[in-house]
N, C-alpha and C positions, 0 to 999 in steps of 0.2 A: 668707531663710535662717533667721532666727530663728523665724518662724511655722512653717516646715516642720519644724524641729527640735522645737519645743515641741509642735506637733500630733502629730508622730510619737511623742514621749514619752508624751503622754496616751494615744494609741491603744495603744501597746505596754504601758503599765502596766495599762490596762484589760483588754487581751487576756490578759495574763499573770496576771490576777486579783490584782494588787497594789493596785488601787483598787476600792472598792465604793461602792454608792449611799449607804450610811450610814457616816460616818466615826467615829462615837462608839465609844469603847472602854470596857469594864468597867474599874474600878467606877463610871465616871462616866456611864453611859448615861442619857440624858434622854428616851428614847422617841421621838426625832425623827431624821429623815435630813436631810442638806443636799445641795443640788444647784444647778447653774448652768443658766440658761435663755438661750440665744443670742438676740440681737436682730438684726433684718434689716440694720441699718446698722452692725453691729459692736459688740463688747462683750457682756457677759453680766450678767444679774441673778442675785442670790443668793437662793435660797428655802429654806425649811425646811417639812417636812410630817411627818405621821405615816407610819409604814411602809406603810400601805395607800394612801397618796396623798391622803388627806383632810386638812382643816385646813391648807391651804397658806398660808404667810405669807412675804411678801417682806421681806428684811432691808434696811431703808432705809440707804443709804450715800451719801456725797458724790461718790464715783466709781464707775464701772462696773468689774467685773472684766474682764480681758483675754479675748479670744475663747476661748482654750483654758484659761482659768483654772479653779481649783477652790476650794471652800470646805470646810475641814477642821475638824472639831470638836476642841477641846482635850481632853486626857485626862480632865478632870473634866466635860467637856461644857458648860462655862459660857461659852466663847467660840468664835468661828470664826476660823480663819486664812484670809485671802484671799490667794491665791497670787501674783498679779501684777496690780496695779491699773493701769487704763487712764486716763492723764491727758494733758492738753495744756496748753501755755502760752498766753499771751495772743495769740500769733501763729498759733495752731493747730498748732504743732509738737509732736510726740510727746515726752513726758518719759520719763525712765528708768523701767523697770518695777520696781515695788517692792511688797513684801508689806504687809499691814495686818492688824490684829486688831480684832474688833468683837463686842459682845454680840449675841445673836440678835434683840434688839428694835431694833438699830441704835445703841444708846448706847455710850459709851466707845470710839468709833472712834479707832484709833491707827495712823497711817501710819508705817512704818519707812523713813526717808529714805535711810539707808545711804550717806552721801557717799563712802565709801571704795570702793564697789562699782562694777563696770562697768555699762553700760547695761542689759544683759539679766540678769534674775533670775527664778527660778521656785521659789517656796518652798512646800513642800507637807507638811512632816512635823514634828510635835511630838515633842520628847523625852518619855519616859514621865513625868517629873516636871513637865512643862509650863513649864520655864524657858528652853528653847532650841528653835530650829527649824532644819531643814536646808533649804538652798537650792542649787539648781543654777545656777551663774553662768557667763556667757559671757565675752566679752572676749578679750584676748590669751593669758591663761592660765586656761582654763576648768576647772571642777572643782566638787566639792561642798564647801560650807562649813557649819559650825555657827555660828549667831549667837545672841546673847542676845535673847530675845523682847521684853524690856521696852523696849529702845531700838535694837535692830539693830546693836549694837556688839560688841566682843570676837570678831571673826571668827577661826575656827579652820579651816584648810584640812584636809580629810579625803582628797581625791583630787587628783592632779595629772596631767593628761593632755591631749593635743591632741585627744582624742575629746570627745564630749559626754556628760557624766554627769548623770543625774537621780535624786534620792533616791526610794526607795520607802517604806520604813518601818523602824522599830526592831523588834527582837525584844521579846517581852513583858517580859523582864527588863532591857531597855535596854543589853545588852552587845554586840549585833550590829546591823548595818544591812544592808538589801538595797537595791541600786540597779541601774539600767539604764544600760548604756553603748552609745552609738550610734557606729558606725564608718561614715563616708561611703565608699561603694564600690558594687560590684555586688552586688545582693541574691542570696542563694543559691537562692531559689525563684522569686520574682516579678520579672519584668523591669521592671515599672512602679514598683518601689520601689527607691530608691537609698540606703537605709540598712540596714545590718545591725545587729542588736541582740543583746546578751547580758546575762544576769543575773549579778550579782556579789554576794557577801556580804563583809563586813569587820567588824573590831572597831569599836566606837563611837569609838575614837580614830583611826581611819583605817588602822590596821595590819592585817596578816593578810588582805589581799585574795585 
């Protein structure tokens, strides 16, 4: 269920042009794009390159990113947000999906353990000032949360729904947020897709949806 929802989220965000190959934003452009490369046995590598595809560098990290994971440049383009890290315990059991931040050379890797959060998390969006990130969380009460990027604490719920919400991006002035909502049910067009999606906008504090 989680993989289907997250996979659908990525596909929908891409289709609706909420995601792009290069996640850096002015004024912090560093002239490079970030992207994920799937591995045959699961998980993804994170790489950066010039916009023409040359000068490819892998970002060395202690853990792989999850299959549908993303790597998103911070507003000043100095760090990457890894959306949901793929980890296992000593018995080979899957650990909760958590975001991480890392410098593009692999240094200053910081996993946000978020002990307060449910098992599923998908964190893809920096606030314009680079101090907070948005995460779509699963569990019994799914929704979009804003958390502090320094330690994963101070969670602020922005949406509360039994549907599945995934953050898209902030407006340039930081006042509005766009997100995708997934409604399990019969798709209006394709019979082989069991999720309907819709785009929403709201104020950065979660009001005005």
